[in-house]
C-alpha positions in Angstrom: 10.2 19.5 -7.3 9.2 16.8 -9.8 5.9 17.6 -11.6 5.3 14.0 -12.7 5.6 12.5 -9.2 2.5 13.1 -7.1 1.6 12.1 -3.5 -2.0 12.5 -2.5 -2.7 13.2 1.2 -6.0 13.9 3.1 -8.5 12.3 5.4 -9.8 8.8 4.8 -12.7 9.2 2.4 -11.4 12.4 0.8 -11.0 10.9 -2.6 -7.3 9.9 -2.8 -8.1 6.5 -4.2 -10.5 7.9 -6.7 -8.1 10.4 -8.1 -5.1 8.1 -8.0 -7.1 5.5 -9.9 -8.1 8.1 -12.5 -4.4 9.1 -12.8 -3.4 5.4 -13.3 -5.8 5.3 -16.2 -3.8 8.1 -17.7 -0.6 6.1 -17.4 0.6 7.0 -13.9 2.3 4.2 -12.0 0.1 3.9 -8.9 1.3 3.0 -5.4 -1.7 2.3 -3.1 -0.4 2.4 0.4 -3.4 0.6 1.9 -3.0 -2.3 -0.4 0.7 -2.6 0.2 0.1 -2.4 4.0 -2.5 -5.1 3.7 0.1 -7.3 1.9 2.4 -6.9 4.8 -0.3 -7.7 7.3 -1.7 -10.6 5.3 -1.1 -13.3 8.0 -3.0 -11.1 10.5 -5.9 -10.6 8.1 -6.6 -14.3 7.5 -9.6 -15.7 9.3 -9.6 -19.3 10.5 -12.0 -20.3 7.7 -9.5 -18.9 5.1 -11.4 -15.7 4.2 -9.7 -12.4 4.5 -10.5 -9.4 6.7 -10.6 -6.0 5.2 -8.1 -3.6 6.8 -10.7 -1.5 8.4 -12.5 -4.5 9.8 -9.3 -5.8 11.2 -8.3 -2.6 12.9 -11.8 -1.9 14.2 -12.9 1.1 16.2 -10.9 3.0 18.9 -13.1 1.7 21.7 -12.4 -2.0 20.9 -9.9 -4.0 23.0 -7.4 -4.8 20.3 -7.4 -1.4 18.6 -4.3 0.1 20.2 -2.1 -2.9 19.3 -3.4 -2.9 15.7 -3.0 0.8 15.3 0.7 0.4 16.3 1.2 -2.5 13.8 -0.5 -0.6 11.0 1.6 2.5 11.5 4.8 0.4 11.6 3.9 -1.2 8.3 2.9 2.2 6.8 6.3 3.6 7.6 8.0 0.6 6.0 5.8 0.8 2.9 6.4 4.5 2.3 10.1 4.1 2.9 10.1 1.5 0.1 8.1 3.8 -2.2 10.6 6.7 -1.5 13.4 4.3 -2.4 11.7 3.8 -5.8 11.0 7.5 -6.3 14.5 8.5 -5.5 15.9 6.2 -8.2 13.2 6.7 -10.8 13.4 8.8 -14.0 12.1 12.3 -13.2 9.8 12.0 -16.3 8.1 8.9 -15.1 4.5 9.5 -14.1 4.0 8.2 -10.5 1.1 8.8 -8.0 1.3 7.7 -4.4 -2.1 7.1 -2.8 -1.2 7.6 0.8 -3.3 6.8 3.9 -5.0 9.4 6.0 -2.4 8.7 8.7 0.6 9.5 6.6 1.1 12.6 8.7 2.0 10.4 11.6 4.9 8.6 9.8 7.6 11.0 11.0 9.7 13.9 9.8 12.0 11.9 7.5 9.1 10.2 5.6 7.2 13.5 5.2 10.3 15.4 4.0 11.1 12.5 1.7 7.7 12.8 0.1 8.2 16.5 -0.4 11.6 16.0 -1.8 10.6 13.4 -4.3 7.0 14.4 -5.3 4.5 17.2 -5.3 2.4 16.6 -2.2 -1.3 17.3 -3.0 -3.7 17.8 -0.2 -7.4 16.9 -0.9 -8.9 19.3 1.7 -12.1 18.4 3.6 -14.3 21.2 4.9 -15.9 20.9 8.3 -19.4 20.8 6.9 -18.9 17.4 5.3 -17.6 15.8 8.5 -20.9 14.2 9.5 -21.2 12.4 6.2 -17.6 11.2 6.4 -18.2 10.0 10.0 -21.3 8.1 8.9 -19.4 6.5 6.0 -16.6 5.4 8.4 -19.1 3.9 10.8 -21.0 2.1 8.1 -17.9 0.7 6.4 -14.9 1.0 8.7 -11.6 2.2 7.2 -8.2 1.8 9.0 -8.3 5.1 10.9 -5.5 6.0 13.4 -7.0 8.1 16.2 -3.7 8.8 18.0 -5.3 9.5 21.4 -7.9 11.8 20.0 -10.7 9.4 20.9 -12.1 9.5 24.4 -15.3 8.3 26.0 -17.2 10.3 28.6 -19.3 8.7 31.3 -22.7 7.7 30.0 -21.8 8.1 26.4 -22.5 5.4 23.9 -19.7 4.4 21.5 -21.5 6.1 18.7 -21.9 9.3 20.6 -18.2 9.3 21.6 -17.2 8.8 17.9 -19.5 11.6 16.8 -18.0 14.0 19.4 -14.4 13.1 18.7 -14.4 12.8 15.0 -14.5 16.6 14.3 -11.4 17.0 16.7 -9.6 14.3 14.7 -10.5 16.1 11.4 -9.3 19.5 12.8 -6.0 18.2 14.2 -5.2 16.4 10.9 -6.2 19.2 8.7 -3.5 21.5 10.1 -0.9 18.8 9.6 -2.0 18.1 6.0 -1.8 21.9 5.3 1.6 22.1 6.8 3.1 19.3 4.7 1.3 20.0 1.4 2.7 21.7 -1.7 -0.7 22.1 -3.3 -4.3 22.0 -1.9 -7.3 21.2 -4.0 -10.5 22.4 -2.5 -13.3 20.0 -1.9 -15.8 22.0 -3.9 -13.4 22.5 -6.7 -12.7 18.8 -7.2 -16.4 17.9 -6.8 -17.5 20.5 -9.3 -19.7 19.1 -12.1 -17.5 18.2 -15.1 -14.2 18.4 -13.1 -12.1 15.5 -14.4 -8.6 14.1 -14.0 -7.2 16.5 -16.6 -8.6 19.4 -14.6 -7.1 17.9 -11.5 -3.6 17.9 -13.2 -4.1 21.4 -14.5 -5.0 22.6 -11.0 -1.8 21.1 -9.7 0.2 22.6 -12.5 -1.4 26.0 -12.0 -0.6 26.1 -8.3 3.0 24.9 -8.7 3.6 27.4 -11.5 2.4 30.2 -9.3 4.7 29.1 -6.5 7.7 29.2 -8.8 6.8 32.6 -10.2 
């Protein structure tokens, strides 16, 4: 396991981009999967007036007509992007500092991709406790992110779209949480990483501490 190669996994909004950006300021080469996916989808994101849609706006919500088609396209691009990153990691110097800011849907990319991340990096799970799910749902609804629901969303008779999202989001969180845990080497607790004064060096020390314990 290569200490200097890190892959951050967790729910959309769990802090992957924040911590990967902090690591980049320490000299880590940062791969942001959302940005790389957006590059591949660039023609689809272009409005007729020349302005560019954000990925979350383009994908939309799971009750919208074009969502399924766009969910499929997004995942296909994600698999391609992470495959390219794995190609880089497999050829890079083990001492090179690299961080992969994955998407929340990385757990749907398939066995080969997930095993590749574990073989070429320490997979760090940014855990999200159930009690913050309402805040995360509100953030998602206020500013949509590209979230893959993978058949978890359903709408009951008489429900509004917002009510259906509120009912289904905890199920999405729960189903993903188990997969994140299954594929992670290290888990950093929500309350640990949000502790006052907890910075990027503490973040790295937490990873080092857990990996050292596993080796002992």
